[in-house]
MIROFI-368338 format. One record per residue: x, y, z of N, C-alpha, C, CB in turn; residue in one letter. Coordinates in steps of 0.2 Angstrom, whole numbers. Glycine has a CB too. Layout:
BEGIN
  n.xx  n.yy  n.zz ca.xx ca.yy ca.zz  c.xx  c.yy  c.zz cb.xx cb.yy cb.zz residuo
     X     Y     Z     X     Y     Z     X     Y     Z     X     Y     Z       A
...
***
This chain:
BEGIN
  n.xx  n.yy  n.zz ca.xx ca.yy ca.zz  c.xx  c.yy  c.zz cb.xx cb.yy cb.zz residuo
   -22    75    16   -22    72    22   -19    73    28   -21    67    21       M
   -19    75    34   -14    75    39   -11    70    43   -15    80    42       T
    -8    71    47    -4    65    51    -1    59    47   -10    62    55       N
     1    59    40     2    54    37     5    49    40     4    55    32       R
     4    42    41    10    39    45    15    35    39     6    32    51       P
    21    32    44    25    31    39    23    23    36    32    34    42       P
    27    21    32    23    14    28    28     9    26    19    15    20       S
    29     3    26    33    -1    25    31    -6    18    36    -5    31       V
    33    -6    13    32    -9     8    36   -17     9    34    -5     2       I
    32   -20     9    33   -30     9    37   -30     3    24   -35     7       L
    44   -33     0    45   -33    -5    48   -39    -4    47   -27    -9       A
    49   -45     2    52   -49     1    53   -55    -3    51   -49     5       G
    46   -54    -8    44   -61   -12    48   -62   -15    38   -63   -18       G
    50   -71   -19    55   -72   -24    48   -74   -30    60   -79   -22       L
    49   -74   -36    46   -75   -42    50   -81   -41    47   -69   -48       A
    49   -86   -40    50   -94   -41    44   -96   -44    52  -100   -34       R
    41   -94   -47    36   -95   -54    38   -92   -61    27   -92   -52       R
    41   -88   -59    44   -86   -65    50   -83   -65    41   -82   -67       M
    55   -87   -64    63   -88   -65    67   -86   -61    65   -87   -70       G
    62   -84   -54    67   -81   -47    66   -75   -48    75   -83   -47       G
    72   -74   -45    72   -67   -43    67   -61   -36    71   -66   -49       G
    67   -56   -38    63   -53   -34    58   -51   -39    66   -47   -31       H
    53   -53   -34    45   -53   -37    43   -48   -40    40   -53   -32       K
    45   -42   -35    42   -35   -36    49   -30   -41    40   -31   -27       S
    53   -33   -44    56   -30   -49    53   -34   -59    66   -30   -47       L
    50   -37   -57    47   -39   -62    43   -33   -67    43   -44   -60       L
    43   -32   -72    41   -26   -77    32   -26   -76    44   -27   -85       K
    31   -21   -77    23   -21   -80    22   -13   -82    17   -23   -73       I
    21   -14   -88    21   -10   -94    28    -6   -91    12    -4   -96       D
    31    -9   -94    40    -7   -95    42    -5   -86    40     3  -101       G
    37    -5   -82    42    -1   -76    43    -9   -70    37     7   -71       L
    47    -9   -64    47   -15   -61    40   -11   -58    54   -19   -56       P
    36   -20   -55    30   -16   -52    32   -14   -45    23   -21   -52       M
    38   -13   -43    38   -12   -35    37    -3   -38    49   -15   -30       L
    41    -1   -40    37     6   -46    31     9   -45    34     5   -54       D
    26     4   -48    19     4   -47    17     7   -40    17    -2   -49       H
    19     0   -37    16     2   -27    20     6   -25    16    -4   -20       V
    26    13   -27    29    18   -23    24    22   -27    38    19   -23       I
    22    25   -33    17    30   -35    12    28   -33    15    30   -42       Q
     9    23   -30     3    24   -29     2    26   -21     0    19   -32       R
     6    23   -18     9    25   -10    11    32    -7    15    21    -9       L
    16    32   -10    20    40   -10    14    46    -8    21    41   -19       Q
    10    47   -13     4    51    -8     0    52    -3     2    52   -10       P
    -1    43    -1    -3    43     6     0    42    12    -8    40     6       Q
     8    44    11    12    42    18    15    46    19    15    36    19       T
    19    48    26    25    53    25    31    53    22    26    54    28       S
    31    41    25    39    41    23    37    34    20    46    42    31       K
    43    30    18    42    22    15    49    19    18    43    22     5       I
    47    15    18    53    10    20    52     3    16    53     8    29       V
    57     0    13    57    -6    10    59   -10    15    62    -6     4       L
    54   -19    13    57   -22    20    61   -29    14    49   -24    28       N
    67   -29    13    68   -34     8    73   -38     9    69   -31     2       V
    74   -46    10    78   -50    12    81   -54     7    76   -53    17       N
    88   -55     8    94   -56     6    96   -52     0    95   -62     5       G
   100   -54    -4   104   -46    -8    98   -41   -10   109   -48   -18       D
    99   -34    -8    94   -28    -8    98   -24   -14    94   -24    -1       N
   103   -28   -18   109   -20   -20   103   -19   -26   120   -20   -25       S
    99   -24   -29    97   -19   -32    90   -16   -32    98   -21   -37       Q
    87   -13   -27    84    -9   -21    86    -2   -20    86   -12   -15       F
    95    -3   -21    97     4   -19    95    11   -22   103     5   -18       L
    95     6   -28    94    13   -35    89    18   -32    91    11   -45       G
    83    14   -29    77    18   -25    77    25   -20    74    12   -20       Y
    81    23   -18    85    32   -15    81    29    -8    81    42   -20       G
    78    24    -5    72    22     0    77    18     5    66    16    -3       L
    74    19    13    78    14    16    76     8    16    80    16    21       P
    80     2    19    80    -2    18    81    -6    22    81    -3    14       I
    76   -11    26    76   -15    32    75   -24    31    70   -13    35       V
    79   -27    32    80   -35    31    76   -36    39    89   -38    29       S
    72   -42    37    70   -47    45    74   -45    51    71   -56    45       D
    72   -44    57    76   -43    62    75   -49    65    75   -39    67       T
    72   -55    64    74   -60    67    75   -64    60    68   -62    72       L
    78   -70    61    83   -72    56    76   -79    56    94   -73    59       P
    79   -84    49    74   -90    47    69   -86    43    70   -94    54       G
    68   -82    39    64   -80    35    57   -82    37    65   -81    27       F
    55   -80    40    49   -80    45    42   -78    41    52   -75    53       L
    41   -75    36    36   -73    32    31   -66    35    31   -79    31       G
    29   -61    33    25   -55    31    26   -54    37    15   -55    28       P
    24   -56    41    23   -51    48    31   -51    53    16   -55    54       L
    36   -58    49    42   -53    52    44   -45    48    49   -56    51       A
    41   -45    41    42   -39    38    40   -34    42    39   -39    32       G
    33   -35    42    28   -29    47    32   -28    53    20   -33    50       I
    37   -35    58    39   -30    64    45   -26    60    41   -34    73       L
    48   -27    57    55   -25    53    52   -16    52    56   -31    44       S
    46   -18    50    45    -8    47    42    -5    54    36    -7    39       G
    40    -9    63    38    -6    66    44    -5    72    32    -7    66       L
    50    -9    69    56    -6    73    59    -1    71    61    -9    74       R
    57     1    63    61     7    59    54    11    62    63     5    49       W
    49    11    61    45    17    63    43    18    71    40    16    59       A
    47    14    75    49    18    84    56    21    82    49    11    93       E
    58    19    79    65    26    79    65    32    75    73    24    76       N
    57    34    73    55    38    72    49    42    74    56    37    68       L
    48    40    79    45    40    87    36    41    83    49    49    93       N
    35    36    78    30    35    76    24    31    79    32    33    71       A
    18    34    79    14    31    84    12    23    80     7    36    86       D
    10    23    74     9    18    71    11    19    62     2    17    73       C
    10    12    59    13     7    52     9     8    49    14     1    52       L
     9     9    41     4     6    36    10     1    32    -1    12    31       I
     7    -6    30     8   -11    28     6   -12    20     6   -15    33       S
    10   -14    13     9   -14     8    14   -19     7    10    -9     5       V
     9   -24     4    13   -28    -2    17   -26    -9    11   -31    -3       A
    21   -29   -10    25   -23   -16    23   -29   -22    35   -21   -14       A
    19   -34   -21    14   -38   -30     8   -36   -31    12   -46   -30       D
     6   -30   -27     0   -29   -28    -1   -21   -31    -4   -31   -21       T
    -1   -23   -36     0   -12   -40    -5    -9   -39     2    -8   -49       P
   -12   -13   -38   -19    -9   -40   -22    -7   -32   -25   -13   -46       F
   -18    -8   -25   -22    -6   -20   -26     0   -19   -18    -6   -15       F
   -30     3   -14   -34     9   -16   -30    15   -14   -41    10   -13       P
   -30    20   -18   -27    25   -18   -33    29   -13   -26    27   -26       E
   -38    29    -7   -37    30    -1   -38    25     3   -40    33     0       D
   -33    20     4   -31    15     9   -29    18    14   -26    12     7       L
   -24    22    16   -23    25    23   -26    31    25   -17    27    24       V
   -31    32    20   -35    39    24   -42    31    27   -40    49    15       E
   -43    27    23   -48    25    26   -47    20    35   -52    21    20       K
   -40    18    31   -39    12    37   -38    18    46   -29     7    35       L
   -36    22    43   -33    30    48   -40    31    53   -31    40    42       I
   -45    31    46   -51    35    51   -57    29    54   -55    41    45       Y
   -54    21    52   -59    15    56   -55    16    61   -60     7    54       T
   -47    15    63   -45    16    69   -43    21    71   -42    13    70       T
   -47    28    72   -44    34    74   -47    34    82   -48    42    68       A
   -51    30    85   -54    30    90   -49    24    95   -61    29    89       D
   -46    19    92   -43    13    95   -34    16    99   -42     7    87       M
   -34    15   104   -27    15   110   -22    11   105   -28     9   119       K
   -22     5   103   -18     5    97   -20     3    90   -15     1    99       H
   -21     7    85   -27     7    78   -21     0    77   -28    16    71       P
   -26    -6    74   -23   -11    72   -33   -14    67   -17   -17    80       L
   -27   -15    61   -35   -15    55   -33   -20    50   -39    -6    51       A
   -34   -24    47   -35   -24    39   -39   -23    35   -34   -28    36       L
   -37   -24    30   -41   -22    22   -45   -28    20   -35   -21    15       A
   -52   -27    21   -54   -34    17   -58   -31     8   -61   -40    25       F
   -60   -37     5   -63   -36     0   -71   -43     1   -57   -37    -7       T
   -76   -42    -2   -81   -47    -5   -81   -50   -11   -85   -44    -6       R
   -79   -55   -11   -80   -58   -19   -89   -57   -22   -78   -69   -19       D
   -86   -62   -27   -95   -59   -30  -101   -64   -27   -96   -61   -40       E
   -97   -68   -23  -104   -72   -18  -104   -67   -11  -101   -83   -14       K
  -103   -62   -10  -101   -59    -4   -97   -60     2  -106   -58    -2       G
   -93   -66     2   -87   -68     5   -84   -65     7   -84   -71     2       K
   -81   -62    12   -75   -57    15   -69   -61    16   -77   -55    22       V
   -67   -55    10   -58   -58     9   -53   -54    14   -54   -56     2       L
   -49   -56    16   -46   -51    22   -40   -52    17   -45   -53    31       R
   -36   -44    17   -30   -45    12   -23   -42    20   -30   -38     1       H
   -21   -48    22   -18   -47    30   -10   -42    27   -17   -58    35       P
    -9   -43    23    -2   -38    17    -3   -32    20    -3   -37     7       T
    -8   -30    21   -11   -23    20   -16   -20    24   -14   -23    14       F
   -13   -17    31   -14   -14    37   -13   -10    39   -13   -14    41       G
   -12    -8    46   -11     0    50   -10    -6    55   -18     8    52       I
    -3    -3    60    -1    -6    65     1    -2    71     3   -11    63       W
     0    -3    76     4    -1    82     9    -1    84     2    -2    85       P
    13     4    85    21     4    85    21     0    95    26    17    84       V
    16     4    98    18     1   104    17    -8   105    14     4   109       S
    13   -12   100    14   -18   101    19   -22    98     9   -19    99       L
    24   -22    95    30   -22    92    33   -27    96    33   -17    92       A
    35   -26   105    37   -31   108    30   -38   107    38   -29   117       D
    27   -37   108    22   -42   109    23   -48   101    14   -38   110       N
    23   -44    95    22   -44    90    29   -49    87    21   -37    88       L
    36   -48    91    40   -53    93    41   -58    95    42   -53    95       E
    38   -56   101    35   -61   108    30   -69   102    28   -54   116       D
    27   -65    99    23   -70    98    26   -73    90    13   -67    98       A
    30   -72    87    35   -73    82    39   -78    85    39   -69    80       L
    42   -77    90    48   -80    93    45   -87    95    49   -75   100       L
    38   -87    99    33   -93   100    31   -97    96    28   -92   103       D
    32   -94    89    30   -98    81    22   -96    78    30  -108    82       G
    22   -90    79    14   -87    77    19   -84    69     9   -78    85       L
    14   -88    62    17   -85    56     9   -82    53    23   -91    50       R
     2   -84    58    -2   -81    54    -4   -75    56    -6   -83    54       K
    -3   -69    52    -7   -62    52   -14   -63    56    -8   -58    45       I
   -19   -66    52   -22   -65    54   -25   -67    63   -25   -68    48       V
   -22   -71    63   -23   -74    72   -20   -67    77   -17   -84    74       F
   -15   -68    74   -13   -59    78   -16   -56    80   -10   -54    75       W
   -20   -51    72   -25   -47    74   -31   -47    77   -26   -46    71       V
   -33   -53    76   -39   -57    78   -38   -55    87   -38   -68    75       D
   -33   -58    90   -30   -59    95   -30   -52   100   -23   -61    93       Q
   -27   -48    96   -29   -40    98   -34   -34    97   -26   -38    96       H
   -40   -37    94   -48   -35    94   -44   -31    84   -53   -26   105       G
   -42   -31    83   -41   -28    77   -46   -27    71   -36   -31    75       G
   -49   -22    67   -53   -22    66   -54   -22    59   -55   -18    69       R
   -60   -23    52   -57   -26    46   -59   -17    43   -60   -35    42       C
   -59   -16    38   -57   -10    32   -63   -12    26   -47   -12    28       V
   -66   -10    25   -67   -16    17   -69    -9    13   -76   -26    16       E
   -67   -12     6   -66   -10     1   -68   -11    -3   -62   -10    -1       F
   -69    -7    -9   -75   -11   -14   -71   -13   -20   -82    -6   -16       D
   -75   -18   -23   -73   -22   -29   -69   -18   -35   -78   -26   -31       Q
   -77   -13   -36   -75   -10   -46   -76   -15   -48   -67    -7   -50       G
   -71   -13   -54   -71   -19   -60   -68   -25   -58   -68   -17   -68       L
   -63   -24   -52   -58   -30   -50   -58   -29   -45   -52   -30   -52       F
   -53   -33   -38   -51   -34   -34   -46   -27   -34   -49   -40   -35       D
   -45   -23   -29   -40   -19   -30   -34   -22   -26   -42   -13   -27       P
   -36   -30   -24   -28   -32   -19   -26   -36   -24   -28   -36    -9       F
   -28   -38   -30   -25   -41   -34   -19   -43   -33   -25   -38   -38       F
   -16   -47   -33   -10   -48   -32    -4   -52   -39   -11   -52   -27       N
     0   -51   -39     3   -55   -45     8   -61   -41     7   -49   -51       V
     3   -69   -44     9   -74   -41    12   -79   -48     3   -81   -34       N
    10   -77   -53    12   -79   -59    12   -80   -64    12   -82   -60       S
    15   -82   -71    16   -75   -79    10   -74   -79    19   -78   -87       P
     3   -79   -80    -5   -76   -79    -5   -70   -76    -9   -81   -74       D
    -4   -70   -71    -4   -63   -63    -1   -58   -69     4   -65   -53       D
     4   -60   -70     7   -53   -73     3   -53   -80    16   -53   -74       L
     4   -56   -84    -1   -53   -92    -6   -50   -88    -5   -58   -98       L
   -11   -53   -86   -17   -48   -81   -16   -42   -80   -20   -50   -74       R
   -11   -43   -75    -9   -34   -74    -8   -30   -78    -5   -31   -69       A
    -4   -31   -86    -2   -28   -89    -9   -27   -92     3   -29   -91       E
   -14   -29   -93   -21   -29   -97   -25   -23   -92   -26   -37   -98       R
   -23   -26   -84   -28   -21   -81   -25   -13   -80   -30   -24   -74       L
   -19   -14   -80   -18    -7   -79   -17    -2   -87   -10    -7   -74       L
   -19    -7   -93   -20    -1   -99   -26    -1   -99   -19    -1  -106       G
   -31    -4   -93   -39    -2   -92   -39     1   -90   -44    -4   -91       T
   -34     6   -85   -38     9   -82   -32    18   -84   -39     5   -73       K
   -27    17   -91   -25    22   -91   -32    26   -96   -16    21   -94       K
***
């Protein structure tokens, strides 16, 4: 893939239901979940930045740039995306890919499909989605492509109280990019001890 955009990994989530600490550092098959995410993302992107709030000392060993939210108050993943956009702005990038650090099986063609679907857009903006067994659309708002040109608009929206990613995306005519379910939803994310066990099993089936 040519002209690969930079990416932000949203790693700000805490494992409140799993003893606290950074959720992305919980281990799957002996490696922190974040390692699996980085391994999957690196071939798809030009540069990676981690969005981490609070103590980031446990992430320094990755050798990746780290940005905290540029706005105070822990405003959610949109604030992390904004921080990523500000970082991408300094790289003179046109757009940014976002992924979540608690979703270790996201598609290996994520970036390729996001770029292809938005190639004709002045402001490339789209979210990934899958369908459940009944055909219902499931949007995955932390997995998308974001235009650097709308960073100021996003900041204004956050300061005005906006928190829902899909609302802002829809406001700006964002598109939806479908990904196949396969044996399981590739956007399955780890939110509980049971999810962590399931991730271990799923990783075993993919080897």
